Each structure stands twice: as C-alpha cells, then as structure tokens.
C-alpha positions in Angstrom: -30.3 -140.8 -27.9 -31.8 -141.1 -31.6 -29.9 -143.1 -34.0 -28.5 -140.8 -37.1 -28.4 -142.5 -40.6 -29.7 -140.3 -43.0 -31.3 -136.9 -43.2 -33.2 -135.3 -46.4 -33.6 -131.7 -44.5 -34.7 -128.1 -45.5 -31.5 -125.6 -45.3 -31.2 -122.4 -43.3 -28.4 -120.4 -43.7 -26.9 -118.0 -40.8 -23.9 -116.4 -42.9 -21.8 -115.5 -40.1 -18.4 -116.1 -39.1 -17.2 -116.8 -35.4 -20.8 -117.5 -34.4 -20.0 -118.1 -30.4 -22.2 -120.2 -28.1 -23.4 -116.9 -26.5 -25.2 -116.0 -29.8 -26.5 -119.3 -30.0 -27.8 -119.3 -26.4 -27.5 -116.1 -24.5 -26.5 -116.5 -21.2 -29.8 -115.4 -19.4 -31.3 -118.8 -21.0 -28.9 -121.2 -19.1 -30.3 -121.6 -15.7 -33.0 -124.3 -17.1 -31.5 -127.6 -15.6 -33.4 -129.6 -18.4 -31.6 -130.4 -22.1 -34.9 -129.5 -23.7 -36.9 -126.2 -24.1 -33.5 -124.5 -25.4 -34.8 -124.3 -29.1 -37.1 -121.3 -28.6 -34.1 -119.1 -27.3 -31.7 -120.2 -30.4 -29.7 -117.0 -32.0 -32.1 -115.2 -29.7 -30.9 -111.9 -29.6 -30.5 -112.1 -33.9 -34.0 -113.4 -34.0 -35.7 -111.1 -32.2 -35.3 -107.6 -31.9 -35.2 -104.8 -28.0 -38.8 -105.0 -28.5 -39.5 -108.9 -28.7 -40.4 -108.7 -32.4 -39.2 -111.1 -34.7 -36.4 -109.5 -36.8 -37.2 -109.9 -40.2 -33.7 -109.3 -41.5 -32.6 -112.1 -39.9 -32.0 -115.2 -42.4 -33.7 -117.8 -40.4 -36.9 -116.1 -39.7 -37.7 -116.0 -43.6 -41.0 -118.8 -44.2 -38.9 -120.3 -46.8 -36.6 -121.7 -43.9 -39.4 -123.1 -41.6 -39.1 -126.8 -40.5 -35.2 -126.6 -41.5 -33.2 -129.5 -39.7 -29.9 -128.4 -41.5 -27.9 -125.3 -41.0 -25.0 -124.1 -42.9 -22.4 -121.3 -41.6 -19.3 -120.0 -41.9 -15.6 -120.7 -40.3 -15.1 -121.2 -36.1 -18.7 -122.1 -35.6 -19.5 -122.9 -31.7 -16.6 -120.8 -30.6 -16.4 -119.0 -27.2 -17.5 -120.6 -23.8 -18.1 -124.2 -23.6 -21.5 -124.4 -22.9 -22.9 -127.8 -23.8 -26.2 -125.7 -24.0 -25.3 -124.6 -27.6 -25.9 -127.9 -28.9 -29.1 -128.7 -26.8 -30.5 -125.5 -28.4 -29.4 -126.3 -32.0 -31.1 -130.1 -31.6 -34.2 -128.8 -29.7 -35.1 -126.0 -32.5 -34.8 -128.9 -34.8 -31.2 -129.1 -36.4 -29.7 -132.5 -36.6 -26.7 -131.5 -39.0 -24.9 -128.2 -39.0 -22.0 -127.4 -41.7 -19.4 -125.1 -41.8 -16.0 -125.1 -42.7 -14.7 -125.1 -39.5 -15.7 -125.5 -35.7 -14.4 -124.7 -32.3 -13.1 -127.8 -31.1 -15.3 -128.5 -27.8 -18.8 -127.4 -29.5 -17.5 -129.7 -32.5 -17.3 -132.7 -29.6 -20.6 -131.9 -27.8 -22.6 -132.2 -31.1 -21.5 -135.8 -31.1 -22.6 -136.6 -27.5 -26.2 -135.0 -28.5 -27.0 -136.5 -31.5 -25.7 -133.6 -34.2 -23.6 -134.2 -37.1 -21.3 -131.2 -37.6 -19.9 -131.3 -41.6 -16.7 -129.9 -42.2 -16.2 -128.8 -45.7 -13.8 -126.3 -47.6 -14.6 -122.5 -47.9 -15.6 -123.2 -51.4 -18.1 -125.8 -51.0 -20.1 -124.0 -48.0 -20.4 -121.3 -50.2 -21.8 -123.2 -53.2 -24.2 -124.8 -50.3 -25.2 -120.9 -49.7 -25.5 -120.3 -53.1 -28.1 -123.3 -53.6 -29.7 -122.1 -50.4 -30.4 -118.6 -52.4 -31.3 -119.9 -55.4 -34.1 -122.7 -54.5 -36.9 -121.9 -52.3 -36.7 -124.8 -49.6 -33.9 -126.1 -50.5 -33.0 -129.5 -49.4 -29.7 -131.8 -48.7 -29.7 -135.4 -48.6 -26.9 -135.8 -45.2 -26.0 -139.6 -45.6 -23.6 -140.8 -43.3 -23.5 -143.9 -43.6 -21.9 -143.1 -46.9 -20.2 -140.0 -45.6 -22.0 -137.9 -48.5 -24.0 -135.2 -48.9 -26.4 -134.7 -52.1 -29.2 -132.4 -53.8 -31.9 -132.9 -56.5 -29.9 -130.4 -58.6 -26.5 -132.4 -59.0 -24.5 -131.8 -56.2 -22.7 -134.5 -54.6 -19.8 -134.0 -51.7 -18.0 -136.8 -49.9 -16.8 -135.7 -46.2 -14.3 -136.9 -43.3 -15.3 -138.3 -40.6 -13.6 -140.1 -37.2 -14.8 -143.5 -37.7 -15.2 -143.2 -33.9 -17.5 -140.5 -33.7 -19.2 -141.6 -37.3 -20.4 -145.0 -34.6 -21.8 -142.6 -32.2 -24.3 -141.4 -34.5 -25.0 -144.1 -36.4 -26.1 -146.2 -33.1 -27.5 -143.3 -31.4 -25.0 -143.5 -28.5 -23.4 -140.9 -26.0 -21.0 -141.6 -23.5 -23.1 -143.5 -21.6 -24.6 -145.4 -24.3 -21.7 -146.8 -25.0 -20.4 -147.5 -21.7 -23.4 -149.6 -21.4 -22.7 -151.2 -23.9 -20.4 -153.5 -21.7 -22.4 -153.7 -18.8 -22.0 -157.1 -18.2 -18.2 -156.9 -18.1 -18.5 -154.2 -15.7 -20.9 -156.5 -13.6 -18.7 -159.7 -13.9 -15.7 -157.2 -13.0 -17.3 -155.5 -9.8 -18.5 -159.3 -8.7 -15.2 -160.7 -8.9 -13.6 -157.6 -6.6 -16.0 -157.6 -4.2 -15.4 -161.4 -4.0 -11.7 -160.8 -3.3 -12.2 -157.9 -0.7 -14.2 -160.2 1.5 -11.6 -163.1 1.2 
C-alpha cells in the first residue's frame, strides 16, 4: 500500500447526506474479483443518466473537478452495506482523502486498510470547505497527515484528530498484512520453536 504523508489536491464536492455504499459503487459492479477497475463505476447512477450519457447536473462531472483527489461530502458518508468495494472505487477513481462530518464505522475502518484518509470535521468546517470549493475554480487543499492539518491558499488552517494507530497505518503504507509482516522474524522464530517442541 502506498504511503500517505502529504497531499495537495483539487477538491470535488458531493453535497449529500447519508451517501451509502450502494450509491458509491452499485451492487451490479461487485462481481469483479480484483481491487482495481471500480473507479469508472464510482457514483455510477449519479454520474450517468439512464441512456448512458454524462449527467451534467452532478457536481463531480463538471470540468473544474477533473483530477480531484480530495472528496468532501456531508454527514454519515459510507453508510449502508459493509462492502469493501466502496473504498476500492474511491481509491481507483483517484481520491486519497474524504472529508465529512461523520462516517459509517465499517466504511471508516475500511478506508485506512485501503490507503484512504477519512477526515472528520465539524458541520461548520465542512460547510466552509464547500463554500471555498464553489468560490474558487480548481480549489485545492493541502492535506498534511504528519501534522494532522488541512490548509489552502486562502488562509484556511484546520487541525484534525486521528487515532495514532490509524495514522501510522497510512504514514507507513501498511494494511493488516503489512503490519503483521513487520513481525515476520518473530513469527518465524516462534514457528520454528513450536515445530521443535512437537517432535520432542
């Protein structure tokens, strides 16, 4: 998994509460067995109309948000089913950071396991970012995980809280397997000792 220390990215808004995982990645696309390739289906039913044409009314489809790597949304982001495909789709599309007032617990935990930083801010702080995104075309946020801080070129500075264990996961680019492999030598020693005792 790629390390996450700092990010300077264009912000794209999805101005909706209770964005569930079926909206993030609809169930008909869950048959893929790889972790990649889901980005094209992110917010599929909002990004495209029934005829398969681009929905120009959906915020993320506007040219000003092309190449965005920071997603800002409203409360209870990632609710619904526990599908890990949701962070896969977000990551594959190009987002490395999601900002919202609150997240569904399972989605929140899955983000860290897939290299995405979910940042919880107050409703007022999120609204401020929405406004700045609307006011400045190509609006960018600097996301500094090392110092747990967000900033922009217009005077904004916001400190955010994050559990240190999860912070280290992202800083070091670790998932659960990677964390376990840090103790590979100890595991090998234990297994060798165990094997010797079995044959005594």
